[in-house]
C-alpha positions as CSV (number, residue, x, y, z in Angstrom):
1,M,-23.9,-18.1,-2.7
2,S,-22.8,-20.5,0.1
3,S,-19.7,-22.7,-0.4
4,D,-21.9,-25.8,-0.8
5,E,-24.0,-24.2,-3.5
6,K,-20.8,-23.1,-5.3
7,E,-19.4,-26.6,-5.0
8,S,-22.6,-28.0,-6.4
9,K,-22.9,-25.5,-9.3
10,F,-19.2,-26.4,-10.2
11,E,-20.0,-30.2,-10.1
12,S,-23.2,-29.6,-12.3
13,T,-21.2,-27.6,-14.9
14,V,-18.3,-30.0,-15.0
15,H,-20.7,-32.9,-15.6
16,G,-22.6,-31.1,-18.3
17,L,-19.5,-30.1,-20.0
18,Q,-18.2,-33.7,-20.0
19,A,-21.3,-34.9,-21.6
20,E,-21.3,-32.1,-24.0
21,L,-17.7,-32.9,-24.9
22,A,-18.5,-36.6,-25.4
23,R,-21.4,-35.6,-27.9
24,E,-19.1,-33.1,-29.7
25,L,-16.3,-35.6,-30.1
26,E,-18.7,-38.2,-31.7
27,R,-20.0,-35.7,-34.0
28,L,-16.5,-34.7,-35.0
29,R,-15.5,-38.3,-35.6
30,S,-18.5,-38.7,-37.8
31,L,-17.7,-35.5,-39.9
32,A,-14.1,-36.4,-40.2
33,S,-14.9,-40.0,-41.4
34,E,-17.0,-38.4,-44.1
35,G,-14.2,-36.3,-45.2
36,S,-15.9,-33.2,-44.3
37,E,-14.0,-29.9,-43.6
38,E,-16.6,-28.8,-41.1
39,A,-14.8,-30.7,-38.5
40,T,-12.1,-27.9,-37.6
41,Q,-14.6,-25.1,-37.8
42,S,-17.1,-27.0,-35.6
43,L,-14.4,-27.6,-33.0
44,A,-13.4,-23.9,-33.0
45,K,-16.8,-22.8,-32.6
46,W,-17.5,-25.2,-29.7
47,L,-14.4,-24.0,-27.9
48,R,-15.5,-20.4,-28.1
49,K,-18.7,-21.5,-26.5
50,L,-16.9,-23.3,-23.7
51,G,-15.0,-20.1,-22.3
52,P,-18.0,-18.4,-20.9
53,K,-19.3,-21.5,-19.1
54,L,-15.9,-22.1,-17.4
55,A,-15.7,-18.5,-16.5
56,E,-19.0,-19.1,-14.5
57,V,-17.4,-21.4,-12.1
58,V,-13.6,-20.5,-12.4
59,P,-13.6,-16.9,-12.7
60,S,-10.3,-14.9,-13.3
61,S,-8.8,-13.1,-10.4
62,Q,-10.2,-9.6,-10.0
63,F,-6.9,-8.5,-8.3
64,D,-3.4,-7.9,-9.5
65,A,-1.5,-7.0,-6.2
66,V,-1.6,-7.7,-2.5
67,L,0.0,-5.2,-0.2
68,F,0.8,-6.2,3.5
69,D,1.4,-3.7,6.4
70,V,4.2,-5.2,8.6
71,G,4.0,-4.1,12.2
72,G,0.8,-5.5,13.5
73,V,0.4,-7.9,10.5
74,L,3.5,-9.8,10.1
75,L,5.6,-8.7,13.0
76,T,5.4,-6.8,16.2
77,N,5.6,-2.9,15.5
78,G,9.0,-1.7,15.1
79,W,9.0,1.4,17.4
80,D,5.5,1.9,18.7
81,H,4.8,2.9,22.3
82,V,4.9,-0.8,23.4
83,E,8.4,-1.3,21.9
84,R,9.5,2.1,23.1
85,A,8.4,1.3,26.7
86,R,10.3,-1.8,26.8
87,V,13.5,-0.3,25.6
88,L,13.2,2.8,27.8
89,R,12.8,0.5,30.9
90,Q,15.8,-1.4,30.0
91,F,18.0,1.7,29.9
92,N,16.2,3.2,33.0
93,L,15.0,6.3,31.0
94,D,12.3,8.7,31.8
95,T,9.2,7.9,29.5
96,G,7.6,11.3,29.8
97,A,10.7,13.0,28.9
98,F,11.4,10.8,25.9
99,E,7.8,10.9,24.8
100,S,7.7,14.7,24.8
101,R,10.7,14.9,22.5
102,H,9.7,11.9,20.1
103,P,6.8,12.9,17.9
104,D,8.5,15.3,15.4
105,P,11.8,13.6,14.9
106,Y,10.1,10.2,14.7
107,D,7.9,11.6,11.9
108,A,11.1,12.8,10.1
109,L,12.8,9.5,10.7
110,E,10.0,7.4,9.1
111,R,10.1,9.8,6.1
112,D,13.8,9.3,6.0
113,T,14.5,13.0,6.2
114,I,16.7,12.5,9.2
115,S,19.0,9.6,10.2
116,M,18.7,7.2,13.1
117,L,21.6,8.9,14.7
118,D,19.9,12.5,14.2
119,Y,16.8,11.0,15.8
120,L,18.5,9.5,18.8
121,K,20.3,12.8,19.4
122,A,17.0,14.6,19.5
123,T,15.3,12.1,21.9
124,I,18.0,10.4,23.9
125,F,21.5,11.8,23.6
126,Y,20.8,15.3,24.1
127,E,22.7,14.9,27.3
128,P,25.4,12.4,28.3
129,R,24.4,8.8,28.9
130,S,26.1,5.8,30.4
131,F,25.4,3.7,27.1
132,T,26.0,4.3,23.5
133,S,23.9,4.8,20.5
134,E,24.9,1.4,19.1
135,E,23.7,-0.1,22.2
136,F,20.4,1.5,22.1
137,V,19.8,0.7,18.5
138,A,20.6,-3.0,19.2
139,A,18.1,-3.0,22.0
140,M,15.5,-1.4,19.5
141,K,16.0,-4.2,17.0
142,L,15.6,-6.9,19.6
143,V,11.9,-5.9,20.4
144,S,11.0,-6.8,16.7
145,E,9.6,-10.3,16.8
146,P,7.0,-12.2,14.8
147,L,3.3,-11.8,16.1
148,P,1.8,-14.9,17.7
149,S,-0.8,-15.2,15.1
150,N,0.7,-13.6,12.2
151,G,0.3,-13.2,8.3
152,I,3.7,-14.4,7.2
153,G,2.5,-17.9,6.2
154,V,-0.2,-16.2,4.1
155,L,2.4,-13.8,2.6
156,G,4.5,-16.8,1.7
157,E,1.7,-18.7,0.1
158,I,0.5,-16.0,-2.1
159,A,4.1,-15.1,-3.2
160,A,4.7,-18.9,-4.0
161,S,1.5,-19.0,-6.2
162,N,3.0,-16.4,-8.6
163,R,-0.4,-15.2,-9.4
164,W,-0.1,-11.8,-7.8
165,L,2.4,-9.0,-7.4
166,V,3.1,-9.0,-3.5
167,G,4.6,-6.2,-1.6
168,V,4.6,-4.1,1.8
169,L,3.1,-0.8,2.4
170,N,4.3,0.4,5.8
171,N,5.5,3.1,8.0
172,E,9.0,2.5,9.3
173,S,12.5,4.0,9.5
174,R,15.0,2.9,7.0
175,L,17.2,1.1,9.6
176,L,14.6,-0.7,11.3
177,H,12.7,-1.7,8.0
178,E,15.7,-3.1,6.4
179,Y,16.7,-5.0,9.4
180,R,13.2,-6.5,9.8
181,M,13.1,-7.5,6.1
182,E,16.4,-9.4,6.3
183,K,16.1,-10.8,9.9
184,Y,12.7,-12.6,9.3
185,G,13.2,-13.4,5.6
186,L,10.3,-11.2,4.5
187,K,12.1,-9.7,1.5
188,Q,12.3,-13.0,-0.4
189,H,8.6,-13.0,-0.8
190,L,8.3,-9.3,-2.0
191,D,8.1,-7.8,-5.4
192,V,8.0,-4.4,-4.0
193,Q,8.7,-2.7,-0.8
194,L,6.6,0.7,-0.5
195,S,7.9,1.8,2.9
196,S,7.5,5.4,4.2
197,C,11.2,5.6,4.3
198,Y,11.4,5.1,0.6
199,L,8.4,7.2,-0.3
200,G,8.8,10.2,2.0
201,L,5.1,9.7,3.0
202,R,3.2,8.0,5.9
203,K,0.1,6.3,6.5
204,P,-2.7,7.3,6.7
205,E,-2.0,10.2,4.4
206,P,-3.9,9.8,1.1
207,A,-0.9,10.6,-0.8
208,I,1.0,7.4,0.2
209,Y,-1.7,5.1,-1.2
210,R,-2.0,7.2,-4.4
211,R,1.8,7.0,-4.7
212,A,1.7,3.3,-4.3
213,L,-0.9,2.9,-7.0
214,D,1.2,5.1,-9.4
215,I,4.3,2.9,-8.7
216,L,2.3,-0.3,-9.2
217,G,0.7,1.1,-12.3
218,L,-2.8,-0.2,-11.2
219,P,-6.2,1.2,-10.2
220,G,-7.2,0.9,-6.7
221,E,-9.8,-1.8,-7.3
222,R,-7.2,-4.2,-8.6
223,V,-5.2,-4.0,-5.3
224,I,-5.7,-5.7,-1.9
225,F,-4.2,-3.9,1.1
226,I,-3.9,-5.6,4.5
227,D,-3.4,-3.7,7.7
228,D,-4.2,-4.0,11.5
229,R,-5.4,-0.3,11.9
230,K,-8.7,0.7,10.9
231,G,-7.5,4.2,10.1
232,N,-5.1,3.0,7.5
233,T,-7.4,0.5,5.9
234,D,-10.2,3.3,5.7
235,A,-7.8,5.5,3.9
236,A,-6.8,2.6,1.6
237,A,-10.5,2.1,0.7
238,A,-10.9,5.7,0.2
239,V,-8.6,5.6,-2.9
240,G,-10.4,2.6,-4.1
241,M,-8.2,-0.3,-2.8
242,H,-9.9,-3.4,-1.4
243,A,-8.8,-3.1,2.2
244,I,-8.8,-5.9,4.9
245,Q,-8.4,-5.1,8.5
246,F,-6.1,-7.9,9.9
247,L,-7.2,-9.4,13.4
248,D,-5.3,-12.8,13.1
249,E,-4.2,-15.4,10.6
250,A,-7.4,-17.4,10.6
251,Q,-9.4,-14.3,9.9
252,L,-7.1,-13.1,7.2
253,R,-7.3,-16.6,5.4
254,F,-11.1,-16.5,5.7
255,D,-11.4,-12.9,4.4
256,L,-8.9,-13.7,1.4
257,Q,-10.7,-17.0,0.5
258,Q,-13.8,-15.1,0.1
259,I,-12.4,-12.9,-2.7
260,G,-10.6,-15.9,-4.5
261,I,-7.3,-15.5,-2.9
262,L,-5.7,-18.6,-1.4
């Protein structure tokens, strides 16, 4: 049904209910003036009939929670290849040497089984450097920025409505996740933070989505999940979540409006 058809149906139903209400009130007045006890019973019966009619045009939400990815939806990625390349150039480091050491320690870092200091020892400070780990971490933080067309406004609007539980489901190290939540005021909008560094699991592993549902206490079909990566949305859909692949703010708003959000 198109938006015009929905609007026409809504107006028709409202007008019909207004006419029906006027007739019912007139009948109730007549019953009340006659001292009849039917008035209260008649009103209750009419109100029971009203519910299904309203539900046709004002359905209750089919969702209870909305989960956002962070990097690629709200902010730039925290420490993906683009961000790594920027910082490595800043410190004149060999990209190939770094990337060959990066995968395994980074997997452990995002699961919070090693610290940021351990990660940097494995990838950067395995030999003497002219800079400190503190300087390097400061540079890592600086490459986190809001995306040009991001979902932060949408996140804020959904949270402000108080109609849905709102959270994040993301892969990130503890240090960068907590910095980004604080720096860009994201945590004020959130009821729950389901980050890999807290769960010990990473997307697109099926287990992280199942763990998220267990924590929420909800079936997958009651949860919306928004992520920029198709592999992650496909994995979410596989456990029953309503998955939306993020492209930009306008597309996200449109997709959410189609399912009664916003």
